[in-house]
Structures are given as structure tokens and as C-alpha cells.
N, C-alpha and C positions, 0 to 999 in steps of 0.2 A: 494596264488595260483591264485587268480583272475587276478593279474597283469601279472603273467606268462602266463596265458591263453590269455590275450589281446596281449601280446608281440608275442606269437606264431601265433595268428590270423593275426597280422600285417605282420609277416614274410611270412606266407602262402599266404596272399592276394597279395604279390608282383607279378607283371606281369612276366610270364615265360621268356619273352624276356630279362628283366633286369638281370635275373639270368644266362642266357646262351648267352650273347653277342648281345645286340640289334643292335649294329653298325656293326656286322659281318654277312655275309651270311653263315648261318649254315644249310641251307635247306637240303643238302645231309646228314650231320651228324644227323640231327633231324629225318631222316628216318631209323636210325639204332637203334636196341634195346639196344645194349651195351652203346651207348652214352646217350640215354635218361634215361636208368636205372641208370647210373652213376650220371647224373645231379639230378635225383630224390633222389638218396641216399644222395648226398651232401646237398640238400635242407632239407631233413628230419633230417639229423644230425644237421644242423644249428638250426632247430626248436626244436629238442630234447634238445640240450644244454640250450636253452633259457627256455624251459618249465620245465626242471628238475633242473634248477639252485638252487631253494630253498632247495632241498634235496642233491644236490652236486654229483649226479651220472652221469657218462658218459654213452654213449650207451653200451660200452663194459662191464663196471662195472655192469650195470643193467642186461645185458644178463647173465653174470656169476652168479649174485645173484639169478636170477630166475631159471637158469639151476641147480644150487646147491640145491635150494629149491625143485625142481621137481624131483631130482635124488640124494637122500641122500647117502652119502658116495661114491660119484662118484670120480673117479681117475682124477687128474688134467690133465693128458695126454689125456684122453678121451674128456674132455671139450675143450682142445686146438684144437683137431681134429674137433670136432663137430662145434665149433664156428669159425673155421679158424683163430685162433690167434696163432702166433708163441709162443712156450713154454716160451722163455725168457720174452716176453711181458706179457704173462698170469701170470707168477710168480710175476711180478711187480704189476699187478692188484690184485692178491691174497694177496700180502704183504700189500697193502693199505687197502683192505677190512678186513684183519685180524687185522691190527694196529688200525683200526677204530671200532673194536669189532663186525663186522658183520659175520665173519666166523672163523672156526677153521680148522687147518690142522693136520692130524695125520697119522702115518705110518699104512699101511694096515696090518691087521692080516693075510691076505692070501698071500701077496707078500710084503716083508719088503722093497723092492725098491720103491714101489708105495706109493704115498701120496693121502689120501682120504680127501674129503672136506665135511664139514657140517656147517649149519647155527647155529649161537648162537641165544639166545632168541631175542636179539636186531636185528639180521639179519632177523629173522622171521617177526618181526614187520615191518622192512624196506621193506621186500619183499611184504607184504600185502599192504602197503602204495604205493609203486611204481607200483604194479600191477594195482591198481585203477587209478593211474595217467596215466599209459600206456594205459589203456582202453580209458580214456578220450582223450589222445593224439592221439591215433589211429583213434578215431571217428573224431576228428578235421582234421587229416591228410587226411582222405578219404572223407571229407565232400563235395568235388566237384563231387562225384559220388553218384548215387542213392543207396539205400540199396542193391538192386539186383546186381548192377554193382560192389559194394564193395565186395560182396561175390564172384562174378565171377573173379574179379581182383586178389583177394587173392588165389583163386583156380588155376588160370592160372599161377601165380607166383610159386606156389607149384609144378605144373606140370613141369614148365621149370626147376626149381631147381632139381626135382627128375630125369628128363630126363638127365640133365648134370651129375648128380651123377651116374646114371646107365651107362653112356658112359665110365666113369672112371673105372667101374667094380668093 
């Protein structure tokens, strides 16, 4: 884990310009939230893969694992909608997690067409481990901000996501 943390710190400490085209004039794009959020997402995903390499979870797999942990017997279609993962792609993720022994799929007793998900004992252990890793990763990711700025940043992101969701009605 220490090596992974050092690798993540190295990636995080790269100058922003190197990640978004130091030789290009991107001043106009850097003033747009969509562009900057997308660049930040790419940077965070690169760091996530390095940090979580020892446990072998991708961002999507981790998100599914934690969502199933926090929502026992959730329907896979509900997860696909909530995490914005196309159902065929989610099915591939679920198949991998199931093959690796982290979760189980079963037919709903309420709706025979629906598939419900639950974590196995191994999945519960993995969820606890990756939650701790995610806490440390998030701290590292937001380390350029003060504690107050970190809280404000996450709150502002939530407000923006909720506002976009409300617009879709």
C-alpha cells in the first residue's frame, strides 16, 4: 500500500499543465467547468488505478461494490441508472465480481424479471478494505485544498449534480 500511495502522490503532484497540454493555449477551455471537470476526472481515474492496483478494482467495480453493500438486494437496473453505467457494461462488471466471489445475483421474489444483488462474505471484507483505501485516496486527492475548502468543494459538486438531475425532472 505504501508503494501505491507514493505512486499516487507522484501522479497527483504532476503539474496541471503537463496533463492538459502545456504546449497548447487552452486558456479558453480552462475557463469552462465541463472541460476542467473532465480533466480532473481523468486525472483522478489515472490515480485511482495506480492506488487500487494491489486490490485490482477499477473505479466502476469499486462503485458497484460499495453501492451493493449500502443497498442490499438492490436491482441491477437501479444500479445501472444510479451509476450511469449502460446495463450491458454493468452486466460485465457484475459477472467479474461474481466470478471473483464478491457478489451474488438472484431473481427477485417480488419481480421474477428483476435480478437482485448482494455481497458475499468475501465481498463484505473487500468493501471494508476498499472503503478504507477510498478514504485515504480521497484525502490524498483533495490534499491541495484546506479542510474547509474540501467540504465546500464536495458540497458544490453535489449541488451541481443535484441541479442537473432536477433539470431532467
